PLY file of the C-alpha trace (Angstrom):
ply
format ascii 1.0
element vertex 670
property float x
property float y
property float z
element edge 669
property int vertex1
property int vertex2
end_header
-92.61 3.08 2.90
-88.98 2.05 3.26
-86.30 1.30 0.43
-83.22 -0.37 1.09
-80.52 -1.47 -2.02
-78.11 -4.13 -0.64
-75.30 -5.53 -2.86
-73.71 -9.28 -1.99
-70.99 -10.84 -2.79
-70.40 -14.63 -2.64
-67.05 -16.30 -3.00
-65.94 -19.85 -2.96
-62.43 -20.14 -2.42
-60.54 -23.45 -3.61
-58.36 -23.83 -0.37
-57.35 -27.33 -0.85
-54.82 -27.03 -3.20
-52.85 -24.79 -1.41
-52.86 -27.22 1.38
-51.69 -29.86 -0.81
-49.04 -27.37 -1.92
-47.83 -26.93 1.27
-47.84 -30.31 2.27
-45.48 -31.48 -0.65
-43.36 -28.62 0.17
-42.97 -29.94 3.64
-42.32 -33.49 2.50
-39.42 -32.38 0.06
-38.31 -30.06 2.43
-37.78 -32.86 5.10
-37.04 -35.26 2.73
-34.01 -32.93 1.43
-32.28 -32.74 4.79
-32.69 -36.19 5.46
-30.77 -36.74 2.46
-28.40 -34.21 3.46
-28.09 -35.85 6.46
-27.38 -38.91 4.99
-24.55 -37.44 2.57
-23.21 -36.48 5.72
-23.13 -40.25 7.56
-22.08 -41.76 3.74
-18.97 -39.25 4.17
-18.33 -40.99 7.78
-18.80 -44.61 5.98
-15.09 -45.21 6.00
-14.87 -44.72 9.59
-16.49 -46.71 12.43
-18.35 -44.59 14.45
-19.51 -47.40 17.05
-15.58 -47.83 17.91
-14.97 -43.94 17.99
-17.78 -43.85 20.22
-16.43 -46.50 22.53
-12.93 -45.00 22.20
-14.42 -41.60 23.48
-16.33 -43.28 25.87
-13.19 -45.19 27.43
-11.43 -41.73 27.11
-14.19 -39.94 29.40
-14.34 -42.68 31.77
-10.28 -42.36 32.04
-10.33 -38.70 32.67
-13.39 -39.07 35.33
-10.89 -41.46 37.14
-7.87 -39.11 36.75
-10.43 -36.28 38.33
-11.96 -38.68 41.06
-9.22 -38.36 43.82
-9.03 -34.17 43.53
-13.13 -34.13 43.56
-13.21 -36.52 46.51
-10.32 -34.46 47.98
-11.96 -30.84 47.48
-15.02 -32.27 49.23
-13.69 -33.52 52.18
-11.30 -30.49 52.47
-14.87 -28.16 52.35
-16.28 -30.21 54.86
-13.10 -29.87 57.26
-13.44 -26.03 56.35
-17.19 -25.89 57.27
-16.64 -27.88 60.94
-13.59 -25.63 62.11
-14.20 -22.41 60.09
-10.47 -22.58 58.90
-9.81 -21.24 55.42
-7.25 -20.12 52.75
-3.85 -20.88 53.51
-4.75 -22.59 56.84
-7.02 -24.92 54.84
-4.46 -25.67 52.05
-1.62 -26.51 54.61
-4.41 -28.95 56.51
-4.87 -30.32 52.62
-1.11 -30.89 52.28
-0.61 -32.19 55.53
-3.61 -34.81 54.57
-1.93 -35.66 51.46
1.51 -35.88 52.94
0.09 -38.48 55.31
-1.55 -40.71 52.64
2.07 -40.89 50.81
3.81 -42.02 54.52
0.69 -44.44 55.54
-0.74 -45.41 51.88
-4.34 -44.83 51.09
-6.23 -41.98 50.22
-5.98 -38.09 51.31
-9.48 -38.41 52.11
-8.92 -40.87 54.77
-6.84 -38.48 56.46
-9.60 -35.76 55.87
-12.15 -37.98 57.04
-10.04 -38.43 60.17
-9.85 -34.91 60.66
-13.61 -34.68 61.04
-13.87 -37.22 63.14
-11.42 -36.19 65.78
-12.69 -32.38 65.59
-16.21 -33.68 65.81
-15.66 -35.72 69.09
-12.70 -33.82 70.64
-14.21 -30.43 69.58
-13.22 -28.00 66.94
-10.40 -26.36 69.31
-8.04 -28.83 68.33
-8.01 -27.12 64.84
-6.43 -24.25 66.49
-3.01 -26.14 66.43
-2.73 -27.65 63.11
0.59 -29.39 64.23
-1.64 -31.16 67.07
-4.24 -32.22 64.60
-1.74 -33.56 62.38
-0.28 -35.38 64.90
-3.20 -36.78 66.23
-4.41 -37.87 62.84
-0.71 -39.77 62.13
-1.60 -41.48 65.49
-4.81 -42.95 64.12
-2.94 -44.24 60.89
-0.10 -45.84 62.98
-2.57 -47.55 65.46
-5.01 -48.43 62.53
-1.84 -50.81 61.11
-1.98 -52.70 64.59
-5.58 -53.10 63.63
-5.93 -54.30 60.01
-6.12 -50.72 59.04
-9.49 -50.11 60.60
-8.91 -46.28 60.70
-12.52 -46.24 62.16
-11.68 -48.42 64.95
-8.52 -46.60 65.57
-9.88 -43.56 65.84
-12.79 -44.59 68.17
-10.64 -46.43 70.37
-8.19 -43.18 70.88
-11.26 -40.59 71.16
-13.18 -43.06 73.64
-9.89 -43.37 75.84
-9.39 -39.74 75.99
-12.99 -38.75 76.70
-13.63 -41.50 79.24
-10.72 -40.39 81.24
-11.38 -36.82 80.67
-8.14 -35.57 79.16
-8.21 -31.61 79.09
-8.69 -30.68 75.32
-8.17 -27.11 75.82
-4.47 -27.38 75.06
-4.53 -28.87 71.76
-0.56 -30.05 72.18
-0.90 -31.68 75.49
-3.93 -33.59 74.32
-1.87 -34.96 71.53
1.06 -36.01 73.62
-1.27 -37.92 75.81
-3.24 -39.71 72.89
0.32 -41.02 71.66
0.87 -42.31 75.38
-2.28 -43.91 75.66
-2.13 -45.56 72.11
1.16 -46.90 72.85
-0.18 -48.56 75.93
-3.31 -50.15 74.27
-0.81 -51.19 71.36
1.40 -52.84 74.14
-1.53 -54.32 76.21
-2.95 -55.78 73.11
0.47 -57.37 72.32
1.36 -58.82 75.39
-2.22 -59.66 76.70
-4.82 -61.56 75.86
-7.55 -58.61 74.47
-7.23 -56.53 70.98
-7.62 -52.57 70.89
-11.42 -52.89 69.88
-12.12 -54.82 72.95
-10.34 -52.79 75.34
-11.89 -49.97 73.66
-15.76 -51.34 74.23
-14.81 -51.91 77.73
-13.24 -48.48 78.18
-16.42 -47.33 77.05
-18.52 -48.61 80.07
-15.92 -48.68 82.96
-13.75 -45.62 81.99
-15.41 -43.16 83.56
-15.87 -45.03 86.89
-11.91 -46.04 86.44
-11.12 -42.27 86.47
-12.99 -41.07 89.32
-11.59 -44.54 91.37
-8.19 -42.71 90.19
-7.06 -45.72 88.51
-4.50 -45.02 85.95
-4.86 -46.01 82.47
-2.28 -48.22 82.39
-3.81 -50.27 85.46
-7.09 -50.14 83.94
-5.49 -51.96 80.71
-3.69 -53.95 83.05
-6.90 -55.19 84.54
-8.99 -55.65 81.61
-6.23 -57.84 80.07
-6.58 -60.09 83.25
-10.21 -60.01 82.90
-10.26 -61.11 79.17
-7.51 -64.00 80.51
-10.22 -65.05 82.70
-12.95 -65.10 79.72
-14.66 -61.90 80.04
-13.70 -59.41 77.03
-15.17 -56.08 75.32
-18.40 -54.39 77.11
-18.77 -57.37 79.28
-15.42 -56.68 81.14
-16.24 -53.05 81.36
-19.51 -53.78 83.31
-17.85 -56.13 85.79
-14.82 -53.70 86.48
-17.29 -51.06 86.78
-19.47 -52.68 89.46
-16.18 -53.85 91.36
-14.50 -50.68 91.60
-17.87 -49.14 92.67
-18.26 -51.58 95.56
-14.70 -50.92 96.67
-15.29 -47.47 97.19
-16.22 -47.87 100.82
-18.07 -49.80 103.63
-20.85 -47.10 103.02
-21.88 -49.20 99.84
-21.57 -52.58 101.12
-23.96 -54.72 103.47
-23.63 -54.42 107.18
-23.17 -58.20 107.26
-20.36 -58.05 104.28
-18.61 -55.40 106.59
-18.47 -57.48 109.69
-17.25 -60.42 108.14
-14.30 -58.44 106.23
-13.29 -57.12 109.86
-13.43 -60.52 111.05
-11.08 -61.58 108.43
-8.63 -59.06 109.01
-9.44 -56.70 105.96
-8.74 -53.26 106.37
-11.60 -51.47 104.12
-9.85 -48.30 104.50
-7.10 -49.46 102.64
-9.42 -51.40 100.01
-11.27 -47.76 99.68
-8.15 -45.71 99.25
-8.00 -44.33 95.64
-4.19 -42.69 96.49
-2.91 -46.08 96.29
-2.39 -48.53 93.25
-5.30 -50.45 92.36
-3.45 -53.94 92.83
-2.44 -52.68 96.34
-5.91 -52.26 97.21
-6.70 -55.64 95.73
-4.13 -57.40 97.61
-6.02 -56.13 100.72
-9.30 -57.38 99.74
-7.73 -60.72 98.63
-7.65 -61.88 102.80
-10.83 -62.65 102.76
-10.91 -64.76 99.22
-10.82 -67.96 101.71
-14.41 -67.27 102.35
-16.72 -68.53 99.55
-19.50 -66.27 100.25
-17.79 -62.92 101.03
-17.32 -62.09 97.52
-20.99 -62.82 96.72
-21.94 -60.65 99.53
-19.85 -57.88 98.84
-20.21 -57.67 95.03
-23.53 -59.72 94.36
-23.43 -63.04 92.50
-23.18 -61.54 89.10
-20.09 -59.66 89.74
-18.49 -62.50 91.95
-16.75 -64.03 89.21
-15.03 -60.91 88.19
-13.76 -59.81 91.52
-12.43 -63.53 92.28
-10.46 -63.00 88.31
-9.32 -59.63 89.46
-7.94 -60.74 92.92
-6.01 -64.10 91.42
-4.28 -61.64 88.90
-2.78 -59.00 91.09
0.48 -60.10 90.28
0.41 -60.67 86.78
-1.46 -56.96 86.70
1.71 -55.82 88.08
4.06 -57.59 85.49
1.41 -56.43 82.74
1.55 -52.68 83.59
5.26 -52.75 84.02
5.30 -53.70 80.23
2.88 -51.08 78.78
4.23 -48.10 79.85
6.97 -45.86 78.17
6.98 -48.04 74.87
6.70 -47.13 71.16
4.81 -50.54 70.79
2.27 -48.93 67.96
5.08 -47.22 65.93
7.29 -50.27 66.26
3.93 -52.79 65.44
2.98 -50.33 62.21
6.71 -49.95 61.06
6.61 -54.24 60.47
3.42 -54.10 58.83
4.19 -51.33 56.63
7.25 -53.16 55.54
4.92 -55.95 53.45
4.36 -55.86 49.87
0.74 -55.01 49.93
1.57 -51.49 52.01
4.29 -50.81 49.89
2.06 -51.03 47.04
-0.92 -49.08 49.20
1.85 -46.12 49.62
2.81 -46.56 45.71
-0.81 -45.99 44.68
-1.12 -43.25 47.35
1.68 -41.18 45.60
-0.43 -41.93 42.07
-3.28 -40.72 43.63
-1.48 -37.52 44.86
-0.31 -37.01 41.60
-4.05 -37.08 40.17
-5.02 -34.75 42.93
-2.21 -32.02 41.44
-3.33 -32.62 38.09
-7.19 -32.40 38.86
-6.46 -28.72 40.16
-6.48 -28.21 36.40
-8.67 -30.45 34.90
-11.40 -31.31 36.83
-13.29 -28.26 35.45
-12.92 -29.66 32.03
-14.96 -32.64 33.27
-18.44 -32.15 32.55
-17.45 -30.89 28.91
-15.40 -33.67 27.84
-18.58 -36.04 29.50
-20.75 -34.14 27.25
-18.44 -34.28 24.25
-18.46 -38.40 24.70
-22.07 -38.15 25.12
-22.28 -36.08 21.63
-19.87 -38.55 19.69
-22.39 -41.49 21.15
-25.35 -40.02 19.90
-23.97 -39.41 16.61
-22.71 -43.11 16.20
-26.38 -44.32 17.74
-27.77 -41.56 14.65
-25.77 -43.15 12.12
-27.60 -46.40 13.18
-31.27 -44.74 13.33
-30.70 -42.61 9.87
-31.11 -45.73 7.43
-34.45 -46.78 9.24
-35.63 -43.21 9.41
-34.65 -42.65 5.89
-36.96 -45.69 4.88
-39.85 -44.32 7.21
-39.64 -41.19 5.06
-39.24 -42.99 1.68
-42.63 -44.78 2.78
-44.70 -41.75 3.80
-43.66 -40.16 0.18
-44.91 -43.18 -1.55
-48.16 -43.31 0.48
-48.69 -39.65 -0.13
-48.06 -40.20 -4.08
-49.22 -36.22 -4.35
-47.07 -35.86 -7.70
-48.20 -39.22 -8.97
-51.81 -38.73 -9.46
-53.02 -35.34 -10.12
-55.98 -36.50 -11.70
-57.02 -38.01 -8.22
-56.16 -34.77 -6.51
-58.81 -32.59 -9.00
-61.26 -35.08 -8.47
-60.74 -34.82 -4.79
-61.02 -30.92 -5.04
-64.14 -31.22 -7.36
-65.74 -33.37 -4.70
-64.91 -31.03 -1.65
-66.34 -27.97 -3.74
-69.47 -29.83 -4.25
-69.94 -30.84 -0.62
-69.14 -27.49 0.80
-71.98 -26.13 -1.30
-74.31 -28.86 -0.12
-73.19 -27.89 3.59
-73.73 -23.92 2.86
-77.75 -24.78 2.48
-78.08 -25.43 6.39
-76.00 -22.51 7.33
-77.33 -19.24 8.00
-74.19 -17.27 8.42
-71.91 -16.99 5.33
-68.54 -16.92 7.22
-69.41 -19.88 9.23
-70.94 -22.13 6.21
-67.88 -21.88 4.45
-65.55 -22.64 7.45
-67.54 -25.65 8.28
-67.98 -26.98 4.52
-64.21 -27.21 4.12
-63.55 -28.95 7.45
-66.29 -31.55 6.48
-64.79 -31.79 3.04
-61.52 -32.18 4.57
-62.65 -34.89 6.73
-64.87 -36.71 4.48
-62.80 -37.55 1.45
-60.08 -40.10 2.09
-57.69 -37.93 0.38
-58.47 -35.44 2.77
-57.84 -37.83 5.94
-54.67 -39.01 4.37
-53.64 -35.51 3.93
-54.21 -34.57 7.69
-52.55 -37.88 8.90
-49.51 -36.96 6.42
-49.06 -33.34 7.97
-49.42 -34.34 11.56
-46.55 -36.99 10.90
-43.93 -35.05 9.04
-44.76 -31.70 11.09
-43.70 -33.37 14.28
-39.87 -33.38 12.75
-39.60 -31.67 9.33
-41.59 -28.60 10.94
-39.55 -28.55 13.74
-36.40 -28.04 12.15
-37.74 -25.79 9.28
-38.90 -23.42 12.23
-35.90 -24.19 14.87
-34.66 -20.51 15.26
-38.30 -19.49 16.03
-40.23 -21.80 17.93
-39.23 -25.45 16.51
-36.46 -25.54 19.27
-39.05 -25.34 21.98
-41.59 -27.65 20.40
-38.88 -30.38 20.77
-39.13 -30.77 24.27
-42.41 -32.55 23.66
-40.64 -34.83 22.07
-38.62 -36.55 24.81
-35.62 -38.51 24.13
-36.58 -38.21 20.06
-36.33 -34.16 20.46
-33.25 -34.11 23.00
-31.63 -36.38 19.80
-32.86 -33.99 17.32
-31.68 -30.87 19.58
-28.34 -32.43 19.44
-27.92 -32.97 15.88
-28.97 -29.61 15.42
-26.95 -27.75 17.66
-23.71 -29.46 16.34
-24.74 -28.81 12.80
-25.57 -25.33 13.66
-21.93 -24.89 15.50
-20.13 -27.02 13.44
-17.72 -24.27 12.54
-17.16 -22.96 15.82
-16.22 -26.79 16.86
-13.42 -26.55 14.38
-12.38 -23.12 14.97
-11.71 -24.32 18.61
-9.88 -27.59 18.20
-7.51 -25.69 15.86
-7.13 -22.91 17.92
-7.40 -23.98 21.85
-6.52 -27.74 20.88
-8.00 -30.82 22.06
-9.34 -29.54 25.55
-10.97 -26.61 23.79
-12.37 -28.40 21.39
-13.90 -30.89 23.73
-14.81 -27.94 25.88
-16.89 -26.20 22.86
-18.62 -29.72 22.08
-19.86 -29.97 25.74
-20.98 -26.14 25.18
-22.95 -27.01 21.91
-24.49 -29.83 23.71
-25.68 -27.37 26.51
-26.86 -25.07 23.91
-29.29 -27.94 22.72
-31.04 -27.75 26.04
-30.55 -23.92 26.47
-32.02 -22.78 23.07
-35.18 -24.80 23.43
-35.83 -23.51 27.24
-35.30 -19.99 26.08
-37.85 -20.07 23.29
-40.16 -21.63 25.81
-39.58 -19.02 28.37
-40.20 -16.33 25.85
-43.49 -18.17 24.40
-45.15 -18.49 28.06
-44.45 -15.03 28.83
-41.22 -16.09 31.17
-38.98 -13.06 29.90
-37.00 -12.52 32.49
-35.64 -16.26 32.51
-35.34 -16.16 28.91
-33.36 -13.01 28.98
-30.90 -14.89 31.81
-30.61 -17.69 29.33
-29.94 -15.51 26.29
-27.28 -13.38 27.93
-25.54 -16.40 28.96
-25.39 -17.84 25.23
-24.48 -14.36 23.74
-21.57 -14.34 26.36
-20.53 -17.85 25.05
-21.05 -17.22 21.41
-24.17 -19.96 20.93
-26.54 -17.61 19.38
-26.65 -18.58 15.57
-26.40 -16.61 12.54
-29.75 -18.17 11.88
-31.26 -16.86 14.95
-30.20 -13.62 13.97
-31.41 -13.14 11.11
-34.71 -14.76 12.24
-35.25 -11.93 14.95
-34.37 -9.69 12.38
-37.39 -10.84 10.18
-39.94 -10.99 12.87
-38.93 -7.33 13.76
-39.95 -6.13 10.11
-43.06 -8.58 10.20
-44.19 -7.02 13.39
-43.67 -3.50 12.17
-45.59 -4.42 8.88
-48.27 -6.05 10.91
-48.77 -2.73 12.42
-49.67 -1.01 9.05
-52.13 -3.51 7.80
-56.23 -3.10 8.20
-58.88 -5.37 7.32
-61.94 -3.95 5.87
-65.38 -5.13 5.21
-67.90 -3.16 3.28
-71.57 -3.20 3.22
-73.83 -0.24 2.57
-77.54 0.07 3.23
-79.54 3.41 2.48
-82.93 3.17 4.20
-85.57 6.13 3.19
-88.34 5.89 5.91
-91.70 6.24 4.57
-95.38 5.71 6.22
-96.44 1.81 6.49
-98.75 -0.06 8.80
-97.27 -0.08 12.18
-95.68 -3.11 13.44
-95.17 -5.03 10.22
-92.75 -6.06 7.48
-93.33 -6.37 4.03
-90.83 -7.37 1.46
-91.40 -7.31 -2.08
-89.88 -8.66 -5.19
-87.07 -9.92 -3.40
-84.61 -11.43 -5.76
-85.25 -9.53 -8.38
-82.51 -7.53 -10.32
-83.41 -3.99 -11.21
-82.75 -2.57 -14.40
-80.61 0.39 -13.16
-77.89 0.79 -15.80
-75.57 1.25 -13.04
-76.14 -1.80 -11.71
-74.88 -5.54 -13.31
-76.81 -7.99 -14.13
-77.12 -11.35 -11.67
-74.75 -14.13 -12.51
-71.97 -16.13 -11.97
-68.03 -15.43 -12.98
-65.30 -17.92 -12.18
-61.42 -17.32 -12.86
-58.91 -19.72 -13.26
-55.19 -18.78 -13.60
-51.87 -20.22 -12.87
-52.76 -19.56 -9.35
-53.75 -22.47 -7.18
-56.40 -20.57 -5.66
-60.03 -20.02 -7.42
-62.84 -18.20 -6.86
-66.54 -18.43 -7.86
-68.14 -14.93 -7.41
-71.68 -13.94 -7.54
-72.90 -10.51 -7.60
-76.35 -9.92 -6.99
-78.42 -6.45 -6.45
-81.60 -6.55 -4.59
-84.49 -4.06 -4.50
-86.15 -4.62 -0.99
-89.52 -2.70 -0.06
-90.68 -2.91 3.49
-92.21 -0.73 6.01
-91.14 0.29 9.50
-92.60 2.04 12.14
-90.29 4.39 14.63
-91.55 2.45 17.72
-90.26 -1.11 16.47
-86.96 -2.36 17.81
-84.40 -1.82 15.18
-82.48 -5.00 16.48
-85.52 -7.03 15.34
-86.22 -5.24 12.19
-82.41 -5.93 11.08
-82.72 -9.91 12.16
-85.92 -10.32 10.20
-84.57 -8.45 6.88
-81.27 -10.74 7.22
-82.96 -14.02 7.54
-85.42 -13.19 4.23
-82.11 -12.09 2.22
-80.50 -15.31 3.19
-83.23 -17.37 2.14
-83.18 -16.21 -1.20
-79.18 -16.39 -1.34
-79.40 -20.17 -0.65
-81.99 -20.24 -3.78
-79.27 -18.52 -5.43
-76.81 -20.99 -4.60
-78.35 -24.00 -5.51
-79.28 -22.29 -8.80
-75.29 -22.11 -9.35
-75.19 -26.07 -9.14
0 1
1 2
2 3
3 4
4 5
5 6
6 7
7 8
8 9
9 10
10 11
11 12
12 13
13 14
14 15
15 16
16 17
17 18
18 19
19 20
20 21
21 22
22 23
23 24
24 25
25 26
26 27
27 28
28 29
29 30
30 31
31 32
32 33
33 34
34 35
35 36
36 37
37 38
38 39
39 40
40 41
41 42
42 43
43 44
44 45
45 46
46 47
47 48
48 49
49 50
50 51
51 52
52 53
53 54
54 55
55 56
56 57
57 58
58 59
59 60
60 61
61 62
62 63
63 64
64 65
65 66
66 67
67 68
68 69
69 70
70 71
71 72
72 73
73 74
74 75
75 76
76 77
77 78
78 79
79 80
80 81
81 82
82 83
83 84
84 85
85 86
86 87
87 88
88 89
89 90
90 91
91 92
92 93
93 94
94 95
95 96
96 97
97 98
98 99
99 100
100 101
101 102
102 103
103 104
104 105
105 106
106 107
107 108
108 109
109 110
110 111
111 112
112 113
113 114
114 115
115 116
116 117
117 118
118 119
119 120
120 121
121 122
122 123
123 124
124 125
125 126
126 127
127 128
128 129
129 130
130 131
131 132
132 133
133 134
134 135
135 136
136 137
137 138
138 139
139 140
140 141
141 142
142 143
143 144
144 145
145 146
146 147
147 148
148 149
149 150
150 151
151 152
152 153
153 154
154 155
155 156
156 157
157 158
158 159
159 160
160 161
161 162
162 163
163 164
164 165
165 166
166 167
167 168
168 169
169 170
170 171
171 172
172 173
173 174
174 175
175 176
176 177
177 178
178 179
179 180
180 181
181 182
182 183
183 184
184 185
185 186
186 187
187 188
188 189
189 190
190 191
191 192
192 193
193 194
194 195
195 196
196 197
197 198
198 199
199 200
200 201
201 202
202 203
203 204
204 205
205 206
206 207
207 208
208 209
209 210
210 211
211 212
212 213
213 214
214 215
215 216
216 217
217 218
218 219
219 220
220 221
221 222
222 223
223 224
224 225
225 226
226 227
227 228
228 229
229 230
230 231
231 232
232 233
233 234
234 235
235 236
236 237
237 238
238 239
239 240
240 241
241 242
242 243
243 244
244 245
245 246
246 247
247 248
248 249
249 250
250 251
251 252
252 253
253 254
254 255
255 256
256 257
257 258
258 259
259 260
260 261
261 262
262 263
263 264
264 265
265 266
266 267
267 268
268 269
269 270
270 271
271 272
272 273
273 274
274 275
275 276
276 277
277 278
278 279
279 280
280 281
281 282
282 283
283 284
284 285
285 286
286 287
287 288
288 289
289 290
290 291
291 292
292 293
293 294
294 295
295 296
296 297
297 298
298 299
299 300
300 301
301 302
302 303
303 304
304 305
305 306
306 307
307 308
308 309
309 310
310 311
311 312
312 313
313 314
314 315
315 316
316 317
317 318
318 319
319 320
320 321
321 322
322 323
323 324
324 325
325 326
326 327
327 328
328 329
329 330
330 331
331 332
332 333
333 334
334 335
335 336
336 337
337 338
338 339
339 340
340 341
341 342
342 343
343 344
344 345
345 346
346 347
347 348
348 349
349 350
350 351
351 352
352 353
353 354
354 355
355 356
356 357
357 358
358 359
359 360
360 361
361 362
362 363
363 364
364 365
365 366
366 367
367 368
368 369
369 370
370 371
371 372
372 373
373 374
374 375
375 376
376 377
377 378
378 379
379 380
380 381
381 382
382 383
383 384
384 385
385 386
386 387
387 388
388 389
389 390
390 391
391 392
392 393
393 394
394 395
395 396
396 397
397 398
398 399
399 400
400 401
401 402
402 403
403 404
404 405
405 406
406 407
407 408
408 409
409 410
410 411
411 412
412 413
413 414
414 415
415 416
416 417
417 418
418 419
419 420
420 421
421 422
422 423
423 424
424 425
425 426
426 427
427 428
428 429
429 430
430 431
431 432
432 433
433 434
434 435
435 436
436 437
437 438
438 439
439 440
440 441
441 442
442 443
443 444
444 445
445 446
446 447
447 448
448 449
449 450
450 451
451 452
452 453
453 454
454 455
455 456
456 457
457 458
458 459
459 460
460 461
461 462
462 463
463 464
464 465
465 466
466 467
467 468
468 469
469 470
470 471
471 472
472 473
473 474
474 475
475 476
476 477
477 478
478 479
479 480
480 481
481 482
482 483
483 484
484 485
485 486
486 487
487 488
488 489
489 490
490 491
491 492
492 493
493 494
494 495
495 496
496 497
497 498
498 499
499 500
500 501
501 502
502 503
503 504
504 505
505 506
506 507
507 508
508 509
509 510
510 511
511 512
512 513
513 514
514 515
515 516
516 517
517 518
518 519
519 520
520 521
521 522
522 523
523 524
524 525
525 526
526 527
527 528
528 529
529 530
530 531
531 532
532 533
533 534
534 535
535 536
536 537
537 538
538 539
539 540
540 541
541 542
542 543
543 544
544 545
545 546
546 547
547 548
548 549
549 550
550 551
551 552
552 553
553 554
554 555
555 556
556 557
557 558
558 559
559 560
560 561
561 562
562 563
563 564
564 565
565 566
566 567
567 568
568 569
569 570
570 571
571 572
572 573
573 574
574 575
575 576
576 577
577 578
578 579
579 580
580 581
581 582
582 583
583 584
584 585
585 586
586 587
587 588
588 589
589 590
590 591
591 592
592 593
593 594
594 595
595 596
596 597
597 598
598 599
599 600
600 601
601 602
602 603
603 604
604 605
605 606
606 607
607 608
608 609
609 610
610 611
611 612
612 613
613 614
614 615
615 616
616 617
617 618
618 619
619 620
620 621
621 622
622 623
623 624
624 625
625 626
626 627
627 628
628 629
629 630
630 631
631 632
632 633
633 634
634 635
635 636
636 637
637 638
638 639
639 640
640 641
641 642
642 643
643 644
644 645
645 646
646 647
647 648
648 649
649 650
650 651
651 652
652 653
653 654
654 655
655 656
656 657
657 658
658 659
659 660
660 661
661 662
662 663
663 664
664 665
665 666
666 667
667 668
668 669
């Protein structure tokens, strides 16, 4: 026979009062914070925040407009540097040339930079080896564009097409620039004297330029014949195709049908003269004109699709010679540009260019502050919107307090607590584990009781804002990220509130720019601080440390954060010293009993040992809200065990029998 003496202590704790009291504290804290915020807004009642917000946005827009020319100019200059590899002083010199060109011709400095990029892309980066040549090429583009309605893209296309189709040597940038100037004036003069505009000539050159070069037809001759074709009704690429095909058939007898060669010979046409590329084009055409009287020879020689173009060329040889003499050795492009630039519109354009150049000069110093000014203006707008939202938020919170009514009806709360204890006791009777029963009983009571449901709902509602603000320096900032735009607004207000003194100091010591810059940094911190906390919570310490360093360097870490960090360090140290103890003592004396059986006698009877207290219930209720019901039971258990039996089975059976008796005791407690 074995004897075991076990002592069990049952405690029923009133956990509801503490929860209710904490809810009250949270609500009161939130209400106080809102009242404080309201007091702040009341002090601003005399100021029209919406008007200030609108003015701030207008100021921000003007600041952006002030910096826009420099930002665009800086980007364009960087692209030129990427294409050419030019950096440092040489790049700055190109930038100065672009700005000067804009002031001379009107428009933007970025227009000149874009022209640089196009020239370098089409003619090759070697052109940049001579900044002077590149500058003059860009000014040629500007000059010709004035004769084309300020079409800089069309101008650069026409000039580069002419140079590439005629195979201008680009290894010498200076010589290439001089040839560009010559071609520019020829095209401008041809457009002035002839029927086709520069874009039409450029389109024709894209098709016929290479063939004209191979046929040794000069650039001025090509322009003259293209103008003759335009006068005959063939322009652009159509004229280019016709000129290319006619020049190809004039190359020699080898490319002509035998019948056509024989007929030309009978008509007195000397094909050696026609195919001689060392002669002027009009001389060769005059020789071919001997056969013009035969209606079929043109179709046999050039094909029906090109016969009309060939006839136009043959009939206009004298006009071509006359036009060629008019378009060489001129400054027509510069002269036409000067006339166009004397108009009021062009003068205004140049005046605007000077104004924008001043913006570029200012932007070199102010563009860096643009993000801060923008952030400051947005912060003011948030404050203005927040003032409007405040009244509605205050009304909502007042309604929550009225709905909660915790301080108004203590009797209702007391009745709820009594009901919760009763439910917990009934739940206990169906549970086989003491700790599990207590927890589930409490949960059931909180859920089943209407007051409990209201409390849970209010806690969830209030915790969204009040708890986040209350624990802002520990984890609340990170949680604000879950609220989306609302969380951003909360973060912006909290950040401005925490850094208000530093903002005032910045305005005093560094002026308006310094103050706006500080506001911008504070707004940025409304995102950085939550991100730092979030990274710390999920274990991304390296990222959190980088953000923390940035915030420290910019003096964004608040006094509250430092105090919170110190508090957490002390609490962590204290937690290491705390230990939880559970006391349970069982003494077994082995005696012989029938193998394979367990007997339990007199279970539930108290002993008469003088050192043992009689069974009973004690309850204490002091000023502390938490209460306990304590029952001390001393039970003498008599049972027999066999050494060969499974000790786990013995423990399970003994525990089950004891719990049955404890359940009976709980029922007696009432």
